Structures are given as C-alpha cells and as structure tokens.
Residue, then its C-alpha position, 0 to 999 in steps of 0.5 A: m505157461r504150460k508144460d508139455i510132458g509127452a504122450k502119457t495115459v492121462l485123462y482126468p478125472l477116471p471112474v473106479l468100475i467094478i467088472a463082475a461076472y459068474g462062472r461056470d461054479g456060480k461064484v463071482q469074479a470081480m475085478n476093479a477097472a478104470w479105462g471105460g465109459i458110455a460108448d453110445d445110448y445103452k452101451v459101455a465100452v472097458c477095456l480089460s485084460s485077457y488074461h482076467k479070471t473076470v474077462e473068463a466068466i464074461r465070455q462065459s456068460g455073456a454078461f457083467s455088472v458095471s458098478f460104481a466103487d464108493s468112498e464108503h468102501v474104497a479098500e475093497a475096491d482097491y483089493l480088487g484090483i490087486a488081487s487075481g483070482n487066477k492065484d486066490p479061487d475066493k477072491f470076491a469072499h476075501s473082499g468081504l463083499h456080497a452079491a445077488k442076482g440082477s433081476k434083469l440078466g441075473v449077473p452079480i449086484i454087489d451089495e455094497f456099492p449104490v448103482a450097478l448096470e445089468c449089461s449084455v456083451e455086445d462085442i468082444a474084440e482084441i485091440a491090443d496083445q493081451t487087451l480086449r474092448v468089451i462093449g456091454r448093452i446096459e439092459n438094467v440100472s440097479a440103484d439102492e433108492k438110498a441114491f435118489d433123490g425126492d424126484g426119482l433121479l440119482n443124486v452123484s452126491k449120494v451115490d459118492p463115488i471115487v476117481y482115481d489118478t492114474v499120474r499118482r496112484e490114489y483116489y479121491s471122492l469128487g466135490s460139489k457141484v459148481a453149476d447146471a450143466f446144459s445152462c450156465g454156458k448160455k450167457l456165453m450164447p451169441r443172441g437168438a442162438s438156441p442151445s443144445t438140449g444134450l439130449s437125444s429121443v432115444q436117451c429119453k425113453g427105455p433104460r438109462a445110460v447112466g455113466f457117472l464119469p466117461v477101463h485097462a484094469l489094474v491088475 
C-alpha cells in the first residue's frame, strides 16, 4: 500500500557536489551543493543561491570545477556546506583541503576528491528569487589514477562518492553493483526488438560527460 506525502523536493539519491572557483584575490571559493547533474552532452547544470561567495567567483572567472565528494572526506564536504565564505574569508583553508589549478581551465581541482570536472560557464539564469541555474560545459575530467580500473575506465567503487538524503539530512555511501546497465533488461524485450545502447555518436568521442548521479546549495 502506498502513501501520498504531498509535493516535496525529493529525489533519490542526490549527489554531493563540491563547486569551486577562484576569486579575484586568488583564493579558492568552494561550496557543497546537492541539486545538479548532467544537462546535455558535455554539460552540467547546478542550481545555486545567488548570494554565495562561490557564485561571485564563478561570475568573475567564467569557469568552475565540480568535484564528487567521497566517504573519506565527508566531514570536509559537509563543512563546505555549513560554513559561509561571506563570513569567513579563509573558509577553504579552514577545511584542511588542498587545491591546484586544473590543466585545461585553471579552475581549482581539490586534491582530496578523486574526480573533478573542469567547466566553462555557458549560461547563468535566474530561475527564482535568489536562485540561479548555472550551465557549465565540461572541458576536461580530472581524476586520481587510483580511481581507474585496468581497462582505463573510472570505477565508481574506487571513487566512492557519497549521496545525500534530503528528507533525513544524512549522507550515505553507495552500495555494491547489482547488474550491468543496458543489458540486464534484455530478457524482458520482445523477440526481435533491438535494445538501445544509451550512447549517442557525440558521446562516443571527445571529453566525456561524467556524472555518477543525476544542485540547490545546502547553505
């Protein structure tokens, strides 16, 4: 038996994304965000409150990074969501995290998080009062070599991204693999039907649109 709970902003699971950009003073501005994902081939969309220091840095620089927070650094990721760069000019330094400039756009690549996207700003639109939708074009994917398998592909188990439960305000790690995508459902297809590969010709070349999980800021 099902139960209706009304209209709520609920989606399972939500990613824990760390959005970062350099300010004019050269300092890293970073925030924890949970409303975002792949918007199109090589594009990400994130919803951010307009008053954040990180948003100011994104507007100024025209570029930003998106990192996947992992289990090992859940406290640091949470800190970036509850501390304000408008109140603490050294917010990032106090997180204990470290960053270096990305090879493609020079955006902050946070060393401790295993995978990061370097994104150029394609569009910023106000979609509600103090809420912006930022569209970024993925120009490069930067990943720690430990996150790869021997076949050269990223392994989500090695990346170990965490997810956010918006109802209970809790973080969770991902579980184990349950099946192969675009494969396990073949047994239910009518005889003679051709399954979709899930990849367009565009997705098979160039920088990859990487997103382990389908962002409004936590702070």
